[in-house]
C-alpha positions as CSV (number, residue, x, y, z in Angstrom):
1,M,108.4,122.1,148.3
2,I,109.5,125.3,149.9
3,N,111.6,127.5,147.5
4,T,114.8,129.2,149.1
5,P,116.3,132.0,147.7
6,A,119.1,129.7,146.5
7,D,116.3,128.0,144.3
8,G,115.6,131.3,142.6
9,I,119.1,131.6,141.9
10,N,119.4,128.3,140.5
11,R,116.2,128.2,138.6
12,D,117.3,131.9,136.9
13,S,120.5,130.2,136.3
14,T,119.0,127.1,134.6
15,K,116.4,129.3,132.4
16,K,119.5,131.2,131.4
17,T,121.6,128.1,130.4
18,I,118.3,126.5,128.2
19,I,118.1,130.2,126.7
20,D,122.0,130.7,126.0
21,S,122.0,127.1,124.6
22,Y,118.9,127.4,122.3
23,L,120.6,130.9,121.1
24,A,123.9,129.0,120.1
25,L,121.9,126.3,118.5
26,L,120.2,128.9,116.6
27,H,123.5,130.3,115.4
28,K,123.9,127.1,114.0
29,R,120.8,126.1,112.3
30,N,117.1,127.3,111.6
31,A,114.8,127.4,114.4
32,D,112.4,125.0,112.7
33,V,115.1,122.0,113.0
34,C,116.0,122.9,116.5
35,S,114.1,120.3,118.8
36,V,113.8,120.5,122.6
37,K,116.0,117.2,122.7
38,D,119.0,119.3,120.8
39,I,118.3,122.1,123.3
40,C,118.5,119.9,126.5
41,E,121.6,118.2,125.2
42,K,123.2,121.4,124.6
43,A,122.4,122.5,128.0
44,G,123.0,119.4,129.8
45,I,119.5,118.9,131.3
46,H,116.7,116.8,131.3
47,K,113.6,117.2,129.2
48,S,111.6,117.4,132.5
49,T,114.0,120.6,133.5
50,F,113.1,122.3,130.1
51,Y,109.7,121.3,130.6
52,R,109.6,123.3,134.1
53,H,110.8,126.4,132.7
54,F,109.1,126.3,129.1
55,D,105.9,125.0,128.1
56,S,107.5,124.4,124.3
57,I,109.8,126.0,122.3
58,S,107.5,128.4,121.0
59,G,107.2,129.3,124.7
60,L,111.0,129.5,124.9
61,Q,111.3,131.8,121.6
62,Q,108.3,134.0,123.2
63,S,110.3,134.6,126.7
64,I,113.3,135.5,124.6
65,V,111.3,138.1,122.7
66,A,109.6,139.4,126.1
67,R,112.7,139.8,127.8
68,V,114.4,141.7,124.8
69,M,111.5,143.9,124.2
70,E,111.6,144.6,127.9
71,Q,115.4,145.6,127.7
72,L,114.3,147.8,124.3
73,D,111.3,149.5,126.6
74,K,113.6,150.1,129.1
75,I,116.3,151.9,127.2
76,L,113.3,154.0,125.3
77,N,112.1,154.9,128.4
78,D,115.1,155.7,129.8
79,T,116.4,158.2,127.1
80,D,115.4,161.9,127.2
81,F,114.0,162.1,123.8
82,S,113.1,165.9,124.3
83,D,115.7,167.0,122.4
84,F,116.1,164.4,119.8
85,L,119.6,165.7,118.6
86,C,120.9,165.5,122.1
87,G,119.1,162.1,122.9
88,R,119.8,160.2,120.1
89,R,123.5,159.2,120.6
90,E,122.5,158.5,124.2
91,F,120.1,156.0,122.5
92,L,122.2,154.5,119.9
93,R,124.8,153.9,122.3
94,K,122.6,152.1,124.8
95,L,120.6,150.1,121.8
96,S,124.2,149.0,120.2
97,T,125.3,147.8,123.8
98,E,121.7,145.7,123.7
99,I,122.6,144.2,120.5
100,K,126.2,143.3,121.3
101,T,125.4,141.8,124.7
102,N,123.1,139.6,122.8
103,I,124.8,139.0,119.7
104,L,123.6,135.4,119.2
105,F,119.7,136.2,119.5
106,Y,120.3,139.3,117.4
107,S,122.5,138.2,114.5
108,K,119.7,135.5,114.1
109,L,117.0,137.8,114.3
110,V,118.2,140.3,112.2
111,V,120.4,139.0,109.6
112,V,118.4,136.0,108.8
113,N,115.2,137.8,109.8
114,H,114.0,134.8,111.8
115,D,111.0,136.6,113.2
116,V,109.5,139.5,111.0
117,V,107.0,140.1,113.1
118,F,109.4,140.8,116.1
119,L,111.4,143.0,113.9
120,S,108.7,145.1,113.0
121,T,107.7,145.4,116.8
122,I,111.0,146.6,117.2
123,K,110.5,149.4,114.7
124,S,107.1,150.4,115.9
125,S,108.3,150.8,119.4
126,I,111.5,152.9,118.2
127,S,109.5,154.9,115.7
128,R,106.6,155.6,118.3
129,K,109.0,157.0,121.0
130,L,111.1,159.1,118.6
131,K,107.7,160.3,116.8
132,E,106.2,161.0,120.3
133,A,109.2,163.6,121.4
134,T,109.5,165.2,118.1
135,K,105.8,166.1,117.9
136,K,106.3,167.7,121.2
137,N,109.0,169.9,120.1
138,T,108.3,170.9,116.6
139,S,105.6,172.1,114.0
140,I,106.7,169.3,111.5
141,P,103.6,168.2,109.8
142,E,103.1,164.3,111.2
143,T,103.1,162.8,107.6
144,R,106.8,164.4,107.2
145,I,107.9,162.9,110.7
146,N,106.3,159.4,109.7
147,I,108.2,159.3,106.5
148,F,111.6,160.5,108.4
149,F,111.3,157.8,111.4
150,N,110.4,155.2,109.0
151,Y,113.4,155.7,106.6
152,V,115.6,156.3,109.8
153,V,114.5,153.1,111.7
154,S,114.8,151.1,108.9
155,G,118.2,152.5,107.9
156,T,119.6,151.8,111.3
157,I,118.5,148.2,111.1
158,A,120.2,147.9,108.1
159,V,123.4,149.5,109.4
160,Y,123.1,147.1,112.5
161,R,122.7,144.1,109.9
162,E,126.4,144.9,108.8
163,W,127.8,145.8,111.8
164,I,126.6,142.1,113.0
165,R,127.5,140.4,109.6
166,G,131.1,142.2,110.2
167,G,131.3,140.5,113.6
168,C,130.7,143.9,115.4
169,A,134.3,144.9,114.6
170,E,133.5,148.4,115.2
171,S,133.3,149.7,118.4
172,I,130.0,150.6,119.9
173,D,130.6,154.3,120.1
174,D,131.8,154.2,116.5
175,I,128.6,152.6,115.2
176,A,126.8,155.1,117.4
177,T,128.7,158.0,115.7
178,V,128.0,156.6,112.4
179,L,124.3,156.1,113.3
180,E,123.9,159.7,114.6
181,G,125.7,161.2,111.5
182,I,123.3,159.2,108.9
183,S,120.1,160.2,111.0
184,S,121.0,164.1,111.1
185,N,123.0,164.4,107.6
186,G,121.9,161.2,105.6
187,F,124.9,159.6,103.4
188,A,126.8,162.9,103.1
189,S,128.1,162.4,106.8
190,M,130.0,159.5,105.8
191,L,132.1,161.6,103.4
192,N,133.6,163.9,105.9
């Protein structure tokens, strides 16, 4: 069978439907009780369609993680961190937008700690990029830089957890401002 552009669009649409259905199911239950049958019923597809796109639920999960990491890498690479103080708000806005866009995935991941390895990968990616930029522009010892960014990134994830638990009630700009203030001035920034 020859694939036409329409087939590619339909294939991407079906894949997105499968992913969205899986994420919707995860919002209501744990991953270990979510079956291919459940996903197919939610997506309105046959099992054969699922297996045309993914070899297993694990393959589906890996596809989601790969897509999220691509987005995160794009955000990190598109942000100018040469001046951490200036690049920070831009990065936090982009990251907040990504989280809000994919809220079903992040709510399960961040609130329930569904995948600790993935969460560690996110922490490492963000910390690495920030450390690289900071090392170029400062003479602060590497140990202190590591301590600072481990603190900031862990704290940022904790703030996002609360933001997600609260239904993302604050705007993207508001949450970026809170995170920027905390990362530069600590808790004292919240008191002003």
